[in-house]
GUDREN-983648 format. One record per residue (C-alpha): residue in three letters; x, y, z. Coordinates in Angstrom, 3 decimals, decimal comma. Layout:
+-------+----------+----------+----------+
| torfi |        x |        y |        z |
+-------+----------+----------+----------+
|   ALA |        X |        Y |        Z |
...
+-------+----------+----------+----------+
This chain:
+-------+----------+----------+----------+
| torfi |        x |        y |        z |
+-------+----------+----------+----------+
|   MET |  -68,037 |    8,766 |   54,799 |
|   LYS |  -65,557 |    9,593 |   57,427 |
|   THR |  -63,351 |   12,600 |   56,946 |
|   GLU |  -60,160 |   10,559 |   57,078 |
|   HIS |  -61,416 |    8,305 |   54,254 |
|   LYS |  -62,148 |   11,348 |   52,139 |
|   ILE |  -58,610 |   12,552 |   52,757 |
|   TYR |  -57,152 |    9,190 |   51,705 |
|   ILE |  -59,219 |    9,194 |   48,499 |
|   ALA |  -58,185 |   12,749 |   47,730 |
|   LEU |  -54,538 |   11,873 |   48,208 |
|   VAL |  -54,838 |    8,869 |   45,864 |
|   VAL |  -56,572 |   10,985 |   43,209 |
|   LEU |  -53,933 |   13,675 |   43,607 |
|   ALA |  -51,143 |   11,093 |   43,242 |
|   LEU |  -52,743 |    9,676 |   40,108 |
|   LEU |  -53,062 |   13,157 |   38,665 |
|   GLY |  -49,410 |   13,784 |   39,483 |
|   VAL |  -48,372 |   10,574 |   37,749 |
|   GLY |  -50,460 |   11,526 |   34,728 |
|   VAL |  -48,920 |   14,988 |   34,588 |
|   PHE |  -45,411 |   13,490 |   34,894 |
|   PHE |  -45,846 |   11,085 |   31,990 |
|   THR |  -47,566 |   13,739 |   29,896 |
|   GLN |  -44,664 |   16,131 |   30,422 |
|   LYS |  -42,143 |   13,359 |   29,740 |
|   ARG |  -43,848 |   12,495 |   26,455 |
|   GLU |  -44,006 |   16,131 |   25,417 |
|   ARG |  -40,331 |   16,615 |   26,290 |
|   ALA |  -39,350 |   13,548 |   24,249 |
|   GLU |  -41,370 |   14,829 |   21,317 |
|   ARG |  -39,717 |   18,247 |   21,568 |
|   GLU |  -36,258 |   16,631 |   21,658 |
|   ALA |  -37,083 |   14,405 |   18,701 |
|   HIS |  -38,310 |   17,406 |   16,719 |
|   SER |  -35,203 |   19,307 |   17,781 |
|   VAL |  -32,857 |   16,508 |   16,624 |
|   THR |  -34,744 |   16,161 |   13,350 |
|   ALA |  -34,546 |   19,900 |   12,769 |
|   ALA |  -30,845 |   19,986 |   13,657 |
|   THR |  -30,086 |   17,069 |   11,337 |
|   ALA |  -32,076 |   18,630 |    8,535 |
|   ASP |  -30,082 |   21,812 |    9,034 |
|   LEU |  -26,726 |   20,042 |    8,434 |
|   PRO |  -24,927 |   20,618 |    5,112 |
|   SER |  -25,473 |   17,742 |    2,688 |
|   ILE |  -22,272 |   16,015 |    1,557 |
|   GLY |  -23,603 |   12,595 |    0,560 |
|   MET |  -23,000 |   11,417 |   -2,997 |
|   SER |  -24,999 |    8,794 |   -4,830 |
|   LYS |  -23,396 |    5,960 |   -6,767 |
|   ASP |  -24,221 |    7,693 |  -10,058 |
|   ASP |  -22,662 |   10,953 |   -8,837 |
|   VAL |  -19,502 |    9,170 |   -7,770 |
|   GLU |  -19,092 |    7,532 |  -11,164 |
|   LYS |  -19,198 |   11,003 |  -12,744 |
|   ILE |  -16,201 |   12,220 |  -10,733 |
|   THR |  -13,368 |   13,202 |  -13,086 |
|   LYS |  -10,866 |   14,767 |  -10,711 |
|   LEU |   -9,779 |   14,457 |   -7,090 |
|   SER |   -7,587 |   16,858 |   -5,158 |
|   ILE |   -6,293 |   15,583 |   -1,814 |
|   LYS |   -4,118 |   17,883 |    0,228 |
|   ASN |   -2,722 |   16,194 |    3,296 |
|   ALA |   -0,914 |   18,820 |    5,343 |
|   ASP |    1,440 |   16,273 |    6,894 |
|   LYS |    2,297 |   14,168 |    3,847 |
|   SER |    1,321 |   15,257 |    0,379 |
|   ASP |   -0,623 |   17,379 |   -2,082 |
|   VAL |   -1,934 |   15,078 |   -4,803 |
|   THR |   -4,171 |   15,583 |   -7,819 |
|   LEU |   -5,751 |   12,615 |   -9,601 |
|   GLU |   -7,523 |   12,940 |  -12,950 |
|   LYS |   -9,584 |   10,543 |  -15,002 |
|   LYS |   -8,464 |   10,386 |  -18,613 |
|   GLY |  -10,626 |    8,107 |  -20,669 |
|   ASP |  -11,204 |    4,997 |  -18,595 |
|   THR |   -8,027 |    5,285 |  -16,535 |
|   TRP |   -6,869 |    7,459 |  -13,667 |
|   GLU |   -3,567 |    9,320 |  -13,627 |
|   VAL |   -1,589 |   11,260 |  -11,076 |
|   THR |   -1,064 |   14,791 |  -12,416 |
|   LYS |    0,451 |   16,311 |   -9,270 |
|   PRO |    3,155 |   16,240 |   -7,892 |
|   VAL |    4,280 |   14,170 |  -10,923 |
|   SER |    2,664 |   12,791 |  -14,054 |
|   ALA |    2,246 |    9,039 |  -13,734 |
|   LYS |   -0,254 |    6,224 |  -13,933 |
|   ALA |   -2,396 |    6,116 |  -10,798 |
|   HIS |   -2,841 |    3,142 |   -8,492 |
|   THR |   -6,280 |    1,982 |   -9,651 |
|   ALA |   -7,284 |    0,183 |   -6,457 |
|   ASN |   -6,380 |    3,135 |   -4,237 |
|   VAL |   -8,363 |    5,572 |   -6,384 |
|   ARG |  -11,329 |    3,186 |   -6,364 |
|   SER |  -11,225 |    3,007 |   -2,581 |
|   ILE |  -11,557 |    6,795 |   -2,367 |
|   LEU |  -14,469 |    6,890 |   -4,810 |
|   ASP |  -16,305 |    4,167 |   -2,898 |
|   ASN |  -15,742 |    5,984 |    0,392 |
|   LEU |  -17,279 |    9,203 |   -0,949 |
|   LYS |  -20,639 |    7,400 |   -0,983 |
|   GLU |  -20,335 |    6,720 |    2,762 |
|   LEU |  -19,632 |   10,286 |    3,910 |
|   LYS |  -22,278 |   12,150 |    5,910 |
|   LEU |  -22,508 |   14,789 |    8,634 |
|   LYS |  -24,117 |   13,566 |   11,851 |
|   GLU |  -24,202 |   16,592 |   14,155 |
|   ALA |  -22,975 |   20,140 |   14,602 |
|   ILE |  -20,330 |   20,908 |   17,248 |
|   ASP |  -19,933 |   24,622 |   16,607 |
|   ARG |  -21,683 |   26,882 |   14,130 |
|   THR |  -18,759 |   29,326 |   13,940 |
|   THR |  -15,115 |   29,262 |   12,818 |
|   ALA |  -13,830 |   29,857 |   16,345 |
|   THR |  -12,797 |   26,246 |   17,052 |
|   TYR |  -11,136 |   25,384 |   13,726 |
|   GLY |   -7,728 |   25,477 |   15,373 |
|   GLN |   -8,867 |   23,314 |   18,296 |
|   TYR |  -10,144 |   20,611 |   15,964 |
|   GLU |   -7,234 |   20,880 |   13,460 |
|   LEU |   -9,502 |   22,133 |   10,696 |
|   THR |   -7,319 |   25,029 |    9,601 |
|   ASP |   -5,890 |   25,003 |    6,080 |
|   ASP |   -2,423 |   24,080 |    7,345 |
|   LYS |   -3,600 |   21,146 |    9,482 |
|   ALA |   -6,618 |   19,540 |    7,856 |
|   VAL |   -6,935 |   16,927 |    5,117 |
|   HIS |   -8,616 |   18,884 |    2,299 |
|   VAL |  -10,584 |   16,826 |   -0,228 |
|   VAL |  -12,149 |   18,283 |   -3,359 |
|   ALA |  -14,040 |   16,146 |   -5,896 |
|   TYR |  -14,943 |   17,502 |   -9,324 |
|   LYS |  -17,466 |   16,568 |  -11,968 |
|   GLY |  -15,896 |   18,216 |  -14,967 |
|   ASP |  -15,216 |   21,814 |  -13,946 |
|   GLU |  -17,869 |   21,744 |  -11,233 |
|   LYS |  -17,091 |   20,994 |   -7,588 |
|   ALA |  -19,130 |   18,058 |   -6,348 |
|   LEU |  -17,615 |   18,065 |   -2,852 |
|   ASP |  -15,251 |   20,364 |   -0,955 |
|   ILE |  -14,592 |   19,259 |    2,612 |
|   TYR |  -11,907 |   19,368 |    5,322 |
|   PHE |  -11,220 |   16,599 |    7,836 |
|   GLY |   -9,443 |   17,311 |   11,110 |
|   LYS |   -9,016 |   15,734 |   14,513 |
|   SER |  -10,690 |   12,472 |   15,442 |
|   GLY |  -11,683 |   11,846 |   19,045 |
|   SER |  -14,337 |   10,409 |   21,337 |
|   ARG |  -17,061 |   12,435 |   19,654 |
|   GLY |  -16,035 |   11,230 |   16,202 |
|   GLN |  -14,327 |   12,630 |   13,120 |
|   MET |  -14,341 |   16,423 |   12,979 |
|   ALA |  -15,003 |   18,100 |    9,639 |
|   ARG |  -15,933 |   21,392 |    8,025 |
|   VAL |  -17,480 |   22,167 |    4,654 |
|   GLU |  -16,090 |   24,834 |    2,353 |
|   GLY |  -18,382 |   27,840 |    2,185 |
|   LYS |  -20,224 |   27,019 |    5,442 |
|   ASP |  -19,009 |   28,069 |    8,865 |
|   GLY |  -19,036 |   25,397 |   11,517 |
|   VAL |  -17,506 |   22,224 |   12,912 |
|   TYR |  -19,373 |   18,965 |   12,339 |
|   VAL |  -19,054 |   15,305 |   13,224 |
|   ALA |  -18,605 |   13,291 |   10,033 |
|   GLY |  -19,497 |    9,648 |    9,585 |
|   GLY |  -18,109 |    7,150 |    7,076 |
|   TYR |  -14,663 |    8,756 |    6,820 |
|   SER |  -11,700 |    6,342 |    6,660 |
|   SER |   -8,553 |    8,313 |    7,396 |
|   TYR |   -6,052 |    5,838 |    5,946 |
|   LEU |   -7,671 |    6,095 |    2,508 |
|   TYR |   -6,935 |    9,820 |    2,246 |
|   THR |   -3,611 |   10,186 |    4,045 |
|   ARG |   -1,345 |    8,106 |    1,815 |
|   GLU |    2,044 |    9,453 |    0,822 |
|   ALA |    2,282 |   10,737 |   -2,735 |
|   LYS |    4,223 |    7,671 |   -3,908 |
|   ASN |    1,370 |    5,402 |   -2,802 |
|   TRP |   -1,065 |    7,049 |   -5,206 |
|   ARG |    1,082 |    5,832 |   -8,107 |
|   GLU |    0,894 |    2,467 |   -9,819 |
|   ASN |    3,768 |    0,484 |   -8,313 |
|   SER |    3,397 |   -2,833 |  -10,119 |
|   ILE |    6,458 |   -3,719 |  -12,217 |
|   LEU |    6,008 |   -7,405 |  -13,049 |
|   LYS |    3,062 |   -9,770 |  -12,771 |
|   PHE |    3,263 |  -13,454 |  -13,734 |
|   GLU |    2,833 |  -16,955 |  -12,333 |
|   ASP |    6,173 |  -18,459 |  -11,386 |
|   ALA |    4,983 |  -21,862 |  -12,639 |
|   ASN |    4,760 |  -20,389 |  -16,166 |
|   ALA |    8,451 |  -19,442 |  -16,289 |
|   ILE |   10,551 |  -21,697 |  -18,529 |
|   GLN |   13,832 |  -19,769 |  -18,764 |
|   ALA |   15,684 |  -17,254 |  -16,640 |
|   SER |   19,090 |  -15,651 |  -16,499 |
|   VAL |   21,102 |  -13,311 |  -14,323 |
|   GLU |   24,073 |  -11,384 |  -15,676 |
|   ASN |   26,322 |   -9,229 |  -13,524 |
|   LYS |   29,992 |   -8,517 |  -12,858 |
|   ASN |   30,474 |  -12,086 |  -11,643 |
|   GLY |   29,315 |  -13,702 |  -14,867 |
|   LEU |   26,241 |  -15,194 |  -16,518 |
|   PHE |   23,782 |  -17,546 |  -14,801 |
|   SER |   21,472 |  -19,443 |  -17,161 |
|   PHE |   18,466 |  -21,546 |  -16,099 |
|   SER |   16,054 |  -23,729 |  -18,098 |
|   LYS |   13,046 |  -25,785 |  -17,057 |
|   ASN |   12,270 |  -29,177 |  -18,572 |
|   ASP |    9,445 |  -31,331 |  -17,221 |
|   ASP |    9,190 |  -29,038 |  -14,173 |
|   LYS |   12,858 |  -29,609 |  -13,401 |
|   TRP |   15,241 |  -26,649 |  -13,411 |
|   THR |   18,816 |  -26,960 |  -14,621 |
|   GLY |   21,453 |  -24,278 |  -14,368 |
|   SER |   24,906 |  -23,261 |  -15,542 |
|   PHE |   27,326 |  -20,499 |  -14,643 |
|   ALA |   29,832 |  -18,847 |  -16,967 |
|   PRO |   32,292 |  -16,620 |  -15,058 |
|   ARG |   33,875 |  -13,428 |  -16,351 |
|   ASP |   37,605 |  -13,409 |  -16,979 |
|   LYS |   39,948 |  -10,656 |  -15,846 |
|   ALA |   39,171 |   -8,699 |  -18,988 |
|   GLY |   35,457 |   -8,760 |  -18,110 |
|   LYS |   34,438 |  -11,165 |  -20,872 |
|   ILE |   32,044 |  -14,062 |  -20,288 |
|   GLY |   33,895 |  -17,351 |  -20,475 |
|   ALA |   32,669 |  -20,876 |  -21,038 |
|   ALA |   30,152 |  -22,410 |  -18,637 |
|   SER |   31,279 |  -25,340 |  -16,514 |
|   ALA |   30,294 |  -28,763 |  -17,813 |
|   LYS |   28,386 |  -29,554 |  -14,630 |
|   TRP |   27,339 |  -27,419 |  -11,681 |
|   GLU |   27,654 |  -29,883 |   -8,825 |
|   LYS |   26,177 |  -27,733 |   -6,057 |
|   PHE |   23,360 |  -26,178 |   -8,115 |
|   ASP |   20,036 |  -26,043 |   -6,261 |
|   GLU |   16,921 |  -25,593 |   -8,388 |
|   ALA |   15,012 |  -24,459 |   -5,295 |
|   LYS |   17,017 |  -21,241 |   -5,379 |
|   VAL |   15,779 |  -20,500 |   -8,909 |
|   LYS |   12,222 |  -20,904 |   -7,651 |
|   ASP |   13,015 |  -18,512 |   -4,822 |
|   MET |   14,226 |  -15,932 |   -7,339 |
|   LEU |   11,099 |  -16,301 |   -9,442 |
|   ARG |    8,911 |  -15,802 |   -6,386 |
|   ALA |   10,816 |  -12,592 |   -5,652 |
|   PHE |   10,015 |  -11,279 |   -9,144 |
|   GLN |    6,569 |  -12,709 |   -9,945 |
|   GLY |    4,748 |   -9,843 |   -8,210 |
|   LEU |    7,553 |   -7,291 |   -8,266 |
|   GLY |    6,430 |   -3,909 |   -7,000 |
|   ALA |    8,154 |   -0,610 |   -6,284 |
|   GLU |    8,841 |    0,652 |   -2,782 |
|   ASP |    9,464 |    4,128 |   -4,155 |
|   PHE |   10,461 |    5,968 |   -7,320 |
|   GLY |   13,636 |    7,638 |   -8,572 |
|   ASP |   12,046 |   10,686 |  -10,189 |
|   GLY |   14,569 |   13,245 |  -11,343 |
|   LYS |   17,532 |   10,908 |  -10,953 |
|   SER |   19,948 |   10,605 |  -13,862 |
|   ALA |   21,118 |    7,258 |  -15,232 |
|   ALA |   24,508 |    7,906 |  -13,642 |
|   ASP |   22,896 |    8,665 |  -10,262 |
|   THR |   20,990 |    5,391 |  -10,292 |
|   GLY |   23,726 |    3,265 |  -11,831 |
|   LEU |   21,301 |    2,166 |  -14,537 |
|   ASP |   23,670 |    3,462 |  -17,200 |
|   ALA |   25,856 |    0,416 |  -16,437 |
|   PRO |   23,731 |   -2,227 |  -14,667 |
|   LEU |   26,246 |   -5,023 |  -15,257 |
|   THR |   28,779 |   -3,086 |  -13,213 |
|   ASN |   26,511 |   -1,519 |  -10,587 |
|   GLY |   23,947 |   -4,274 |  -10,122 |
|   GLY |   22,778 |   -6,806 |  -12,648 |
|   ILE |   20,253 |   -7,782 |  -15,310 |
|   VAL |   17,514 |  -10,350 |  -14,662 |
|   LYS |   15,642 |  -11,911 |  -17,588 |
|   ILE |   12,600 |  -14,189 |  -17,335 |
|   LYS |   10,783 |  -15,948 |  -20,170 |
|   LEU |    7,282 |  -17,434 |  -19,910 |
|   LYS |    5,888 |  -20,416 |  -21,775 |
|   ASP |    3,606 |  -20,132 |  -24,811 |
|   ASN |    5,136 |  -16,764 |  -25,703 |
|   ALA |    3,230 |  -15,242 |  -22,783 |
|   GLY |    5,963 |  -12,731 |  -22,114 |
|   ASP |    9,653 |  -11,914 |  -21,771 |
|   PHE |   10,718 |   -9,651 |  -18,924 |
|   THR |   14,012 |   -7,858 |  -18,411 |
|   VAL |   14,749 |   -5,903 |  -15,241 |
|   ASN |   17,885 |   -3,781 |  -14,933 |
|   VAL |   19,111 |   -3,242 |  -11,372 |
|   GLY |   21,469 |   -0,411 |  -10,486 |
|   LYS |   22,956 |    1,280 |   -7,446 |
|   THR |   21,694 |    1,342 |   -3,882 |
|   ALA |   18,894 |    3,878 |   -3,379 |
|   LYS |   18,386 |    3,782 |    0,375 |
|   GLY |   19,190 |    1,116 |    2,915 |
|   GLN |   19,659 |   -2,061 |    0,884 |
|   SER |   16,994 |   -1,204 |   -1,713 |
|   ARG |   18,144 |   -0,467 |   -5,269 |
|   TYR |   17,107 |    1,448 |   -8,364 |
|   ALA |   15,615 |   -0,567 |  -11,218 |
|   THR |   13,896 |   -0,192 |  -14,581 |
|   LYS |   11,907 |   -2,556 |  -16,766 |
|   GLU |   12,948 |   -2,771 |  -20,394 |
|   GLY |   10,080 |   -2,010 |  -22,738 |
|   GLY |    8,330 |    0,035 |  -20,047 |
|   ASP |    7,683 |    3,756 |  -19,877 |
|   GLY |   11,128 |    4,560 |  -18,484 |
|   THR |    9,983 |    4,889 |  -14,888 |
|   ILE |   12,808 |    4,514 |  -12,389 |
|   TYR |   11,718 |    2,317 |   -9,503 |
|   VAL |   13,188 |    1,503 |   -6,116 |
|   ILE |   12,868 |   -2,214 |   -5,314 |
|   SER |   13,540 |   -4,122 |   -2,115 |
|   SER |   16,790 |   -5,941 |   -1,442 |
|   TRP |   14,831 |   -9,224 |   -1,331 |
|   SER |   14,380 |   -8,923 |   -5,095 |
|   ALA |   17,393 |   -6,786 |   -6,015 |
|   ASP |   19,948 |   -9,080 |   -4,388 |
|   TRP |   19,269 |  -11,814 |   -6,973 |
|   ALA |   20,639 |   -9,498 |   -9,669 |
|   LEU |   23,923 |   -9,225 |   -7,753 |
|   ALA |   24,215 |  -12,964 |   -7,113 |
|   GLU |   27,414 |  -14,914 |   -6,750 |
|   PRO |   27,395 |  -18,649 |   -7,608 |
|   LYS |   26,803 |  -19,681 |   -3,991 |
|   LYS |   23,421 |  -17,897 |   -3,982 |
|   PHE |   22,143 |  -20,598 |   -6,351 |
|   GLU |   23,867 |  -23,471 |   -4,578 |
|   LYS |   22,792 |  -25,847 |   -1,849 |
|   SER |   23,413 |  -24,500 |    1,607 |
|   GLU |   26,110 |  -26,253 |    3,596 |
|   LYS |   24,809 |  -27,469 |    6,926 |
|   LYS |   26,990 |  -26,691 |    9,882 |
|   ASP |   27,404 |  -29,493 |   12,437 |
|   ASP |   27,184 |  -28,725 |   16,130 |
|   LYS |   30,225 |  -29,172 |   18,385 |
|   LYS |   29,383 |  -32,774 |   19,129 |
|   GLY |   29,074 |  -33,568 |   15,465 |
|   GLU |   32,354 |  -31,831 |   14,701 |
|   ASP |   34,147 |  -33,859 |   17,372 |
|   ALA |   32,674 |  -37,074 |   16,031 |
|   HIS |   33,726 |  -36,124 |   12,521 |
|   GLU |   37,284 |  -35,416 |   13,682 |
|   ASP |   37,427 |  -38,819 |   15,457 |
|   GLU |   36,137 |  -40,511 |   12,326 |
|   ALA |   38,708 |  -38,712 |   10,184 |
|   ALA |   41,483 |  -39,780 |   12,579 |
|   GLY |   40,327 |  -43,357 |   12,282 |
|   HIS |   40,445 |  -43,117 |    8,515 |
|   MET |   43,996 |  -41,794 |    8,700 |
|   ASP |   44,982 |  -44,752 |   10,866 |
|   MET |   43,782 |  -46,978 |    8,034 |
|   GLY |   45,836 |  -45,159 |    5,458 |
|   GLY |   43,272 |  -42,425 |    4,806 |
|   MET |   40,911 |  -44,818 |    3,011 |
|   GLU |   37,373 |  -45,773 |    3,934 |
+-------+----------+----------+----------+
């Protein structure tokens, strides 16, 4: 065999050996990295909670540095807000937190020290601090900070380090204190209403439904403030406006609360003077509701209470509150305004009628 052929064969063998060494090293490197990732993941603090663990939670503390410091406690089968006020909790919002606890997990470590807490907004005065209890025992104690391209930053109480957390939904934990409270005031189907009334400084509006048809009457107040007799017939009455009012009250909810306000502050000591009283009756004795509306709280929203309730002072939107302050025209058919051309034509027609002695 010629020398040059031997050289070619040697080069081929050497190349094959090089390729083999390359792939062997690549495989070994991949295995080392896989083992490294597995080891790093195994070394992460465990924060996951099973479904059974979540159902055993009896207390939640959520301190949101920017908005609120709220404590929720389970009493019997219901949840209550115990801080910053004592009130019934918003069941759906509490449930959303409990369900999210099952999704939480730590995915990787960013820093194994406390040095970068400030950088990632994980200090006590910046982070969202969540503590879940099972009885007197802490089931979870975690802080959530800045969220960026690498994910949601978090730290675990009692363990130094910054981690990337998965499953965290910020909006569930960062609600204002008022949004942890039950805000439902009324709940009914407008089709089930058979009677309604509005009483205010203008007078008394009374509405009744017969065969799905609403009728209405208005009794004005006299100068002495007494309710007079209702007119025999309300020519401009529009039953559609009654339906509009019922829609405004059928799912009435609070925008805010008037905690600490006196009856004089809210105007609820004299609702007939400061706002009005709305009453709604349902068929088949399914319920009678009375809502007292008082003074303006903020913007156009007003204070309100529900008779027979727990005395909570609510703040309701002007869309609902304005019905309590109604004047007769609010329940009357709207007058359509003609455009300029129509007005001119109307004037010409009127002139023609006058030429004929004012008679059509």
